[in-house]
C-alpha positions as CSV (number, residue, x, y, z in Angstrom):
1,M,146.7,95.3,75.5
2,R,143.3,94.8,73.8
3,K,143.0,91.3,75.3
4,I,143.6,92.7,78.8
5,Q,140.9,95.4,78.2
6,I,138.4,92.7,77.0
7,K,139.2,90.6,80.0
8,A,138.6,93.6,82.3
9,V,135.3,94.3,80.7
10,V,134.2,90.6,81.1
11,I,135.3,90.6,84.7
12,L,133.4,93.8,85.4
13,S,130.3,92.5,83.6
14,L,130.4,89.3,85.7
15,F,130.9,91.2,88.9
16,S,127.9,93.5,88.0
17,A,125.8,90.4,87.3
18,V,126.6,88.9,90.7
19,I,125.6,92.1,92.4
20,S,122.4,92.7,90.4
21,S,121.4,89.1,91.0
22,Q,120.8,90.0,94.7
23,A,118.0,92.4,93.7
24,G,114.6,90.8,93.9
25,T,110.9,91.2,94.5
26,Y,109.7,90.0,97.9
27,D,106.2,88.7,98.5
28,F,104.8,89.4,102.0
29,K,101.8,87.2,101.8
30,D,102.9,84.6,104.4
31,P,101.4,81.1,104.1
32,K,102.4,80.4,107.7
33,G,100.4,83.3,109.0
34,V,103.3,84.5,111.1
35,N,103.5,88.1,109.6
36,N,101.5,90.5,111.7
37,A,100.9,94.1,112.6
38,T,100.1,95.1,116.2
39,F,98.6,98.3,117.6
40,T,98.0,99.9,121.1
41,L,95.9,102.7,122.2
42,D,97.0,103.6,125.8
43,A,94.3,105.9,127.3
44,P,94.2,106.9,131.0
45,L,91.3,104.5,131.8
46,E,91.9,101.7,129.3
47,A,94.6,100.2,127.1
48,I,93.4,98.7,123.9
49,R,95.6,96.2,122.1
50,G,95.1,94.2,119.0
51,S,96.8,92.7,116.0
52,A,96.2,92.0,112.3
53,S,97.4,88.8,110.5
54,G,96.2,89.6,107.0
55,V,99.4,91.1,105.7
56,S,100.4,91.1,102.0
57,G,102.1,93.2,99.4
58,T,105.4,93.2,97.5
59,V,108.7,95.1,97.9
60,S,111.5,95.4,95.3
61,F,114.8,95.4,97.2
62,D,118.5,95.4,96.3
63,P,120.9,95.0,99.3
64,E,123.5,96.8,97.3
65,K,121.2,99.7,96.5
66,P,118.7,99.9,99.3
67,E,117.9,103.5,98.5
68,S,116.1,102.3,95.4
69,T,113.6,100.2,97.4
70,T,110.0,100.4,96.2
71,G,106.9,98.6,97.2
72,K,103.6,98.5,99.0
73,I,102.5,96.7,102.2
74,V,98.8,95.9,102.6
75,V,96.9,94.9,105.8
76,S,93.4,93.5,105.5
77,S,91.1,95.5,107.8
78,S,88.9,92.4,108.4
79,S,91.9,90.6,109.9
80,I,92.3,93.0,112.8
81,R,91.4,91.5,116.1
82,V,90.9,92.8,119.7
83,G,90.1,90.6,122.7
84,N,86.7,92.1,123.6
85,P,83.7,91.1,121.4
86,M,81.9,94.4,121.8
87,M,85.1,96.3,121.0
88,Q,85.6,94.1,117.9
89,Q,82.1,95.0,116.7
90,H,82.7,98.7,117.2
91,L,86.1,98.5,115.5
92,E,84.6,97.0,112.4
93,G,81.7,99.5,112.3
94,A,81.2,102.9,110.5
95,K,82.4,105.0,113.4
96,W,85.8,103.2,113.5
97,L,87.3,101.4,110.5
98,E,84.2,100.8,108.5
99,V,85.7,97.5,107.3
100,S,83.0,96.8,104.7
101,K,83.7,100.0,102.8
102,Y,87.5,100.2,103.4
103,P,88.9,96.7,103.3
104,E,92.6,97.6,103.2
105,I,95.1,99.7,105.1
106,T,98.2,100.4,103.1
107,F,101.6,101.9,103.1
108,E,103.4,102.6,99.8
109,V,107.1,103.5,99.7
110,G,108.0,106.8,98.2
111,E,111.5,107.6,99.1
112,M,114.3,106.2,101.3
113,K,116.3,108.7,103.4
114,N,119.3,108.4,105.7
115,T,120.0,104.9,104.6
116,K,122.7,103.1,106.6
117,K,124.0,99.5,106.2
118,D,125.5,97.4,109.0
119,G,126.1,93.8,107.8
120,I,122.8,92.2,107.0
121,N,120.9,95.1,108.5
122,I,119.9,98.3,106.8
123,T,118.1,101.2,108.5
124,A,116.3,104.0,106.8
125,D,113.7,106.7,107.2
126,V,111.1,105.6,104.7
127,V,108.9,108.4,103.3
128,G,105.6,107.1,101.9
129,T,101.8,107.3,101.8
130,F,99.7,105.7,104.5
131,S,96.1,105.1,103.8
132,L,93.4,104.3,106.4
133,K,89.6,104.6,106.2
134,G,89.7,106.5,102.9
135,V,92.3,109.1,104.1
136,T,95.8,109.1,102.6
137,K,98.7,111.0,104.3
138,S,102.4,111.3,103.8
139,I,104.3,109.9,106.8
140,T,107.9,109.0,107.5
141,L,108.7,105.6,109.2
142,P,112.0,104.5,110.8
143,V,112.4,101.1,109.3
144,K,114.9,98.2,109.8
145,F,115.5,95.8,106.9
146,T,117.3,92.5,107.4
147,Y,118.5,90.8,104.3
148,L,118.8,87.0,104.7
149,K,120.4,85.6,101.6
150,D,119.6,81.9,100.9
151,K,117.5,81.6,104.1
152,L,114.0,81.0,102.6
153,G,114.4,77.3,102.9
154,Q,114.6,77.7,106.7
155,R,111.2,79.3,106.7
156,V,109.6,77.4,103.8
157,P,111.0,73.9,103.6
158,N,112.3,72.7,100.2
159,T,112.2,76.2,98.7
160,Q,115.3,78.1,97.6
161,G,115.5,81.8,97.8
162,D,116.1,84.9,100.0
163,L,114.2,86.5,102.9
164,L,113.7,90.2,103.7
165,V,112.5,91.0,107.2
166,I,111.0,94.4,107.8
167,R,110.5,95.9,111.3
168,A,108.9,99.3,112.0
169,N,107.4,101.1,115.0
170,F,105.5,104.3,114.5
171,S,102.5,106.3,115.6
172,I,99.5,107.9,114.0
173,K,96.6,110.0,115.3
174,R,93.1,108.6,115.0
175,S,91.7,112.1,114.4
176,D,93.9,112.4,111.3
177,F,92.0,109.5,109.8
178,G,88.4,110.5,110.9
179,I,88.2,107.9,113.7
180,Q,85.9,109.6,116.2
181,P,88.1,112.7,116.5
182,G,88.0,114.3,120.0
183,Q,85.7,111.7,121.5
184,M,86.1,109.4,124.5
185,E,89.8,110.3,124.9
186,E,89.9,109.0,128.5
187,K,89.0,105.5,127.3
188,V,90.3,105.6,123.7
189,A,93.7,107.2,123.2
190,E,94.2,109.8,120.4
191,Q,97.6,108.2,119.5
192,I,97.7,104.8,118.0
193,D,101.1,103.0,118.3
194,L,101.8,100.5,115.6
195,A,104.4,97.8,115.2
196,L,105.2,95.9,112.1
197,S,107.3,92.7,111.9
198,I,107.0,90.9,108.6
199,A,109.1,88.6,106.4
200,G,108.9,88.6,102.6
201,A,110.0,85.7,100.3
202,C,112.0,85.9,97.1
203,P,112.1,82.4,95.6
204,K,114.9,81.4,93.2
């Protein structure tokens, strides 16, 4: 009887080790430069679109316990680009993002709510703190996580490990972050629509 109990403990320990081995820390600084965040301001007279390639940060994620996810995603303000040179100059200036003073835009995970798993995909309402131009606010983002076990080598040749893809679409108000509140609303929309599609690597 005692031998059976010992075997059971060993089997459970091995099983737990296999599960916990799936947990990891994912680095979102992409050497390929594929990770990006995009934004749109769709005003009555003009639609402004741009993107940011300077994405970094780390996320601790366990596909068996997604509700325990923690981490922080960082976007370099200086990596944000729009097509018009004059708009680009305004964007980087003091009335807009004031890039020289506020070099980073960040989102830090606080809590995972309504977590649902469907195969390799996990959806959740992620509550966290969003910081832009020196202002930090609590927001909730609908996020889709895709866990790709042993797929890192398909993105980075000769490298073993896992991938975690994060996708999110959400909106903020520029007035909430002190970006020319109430001004030029016919040309520059109050609402900023953002989309995030990024992959993090967890080498083994």
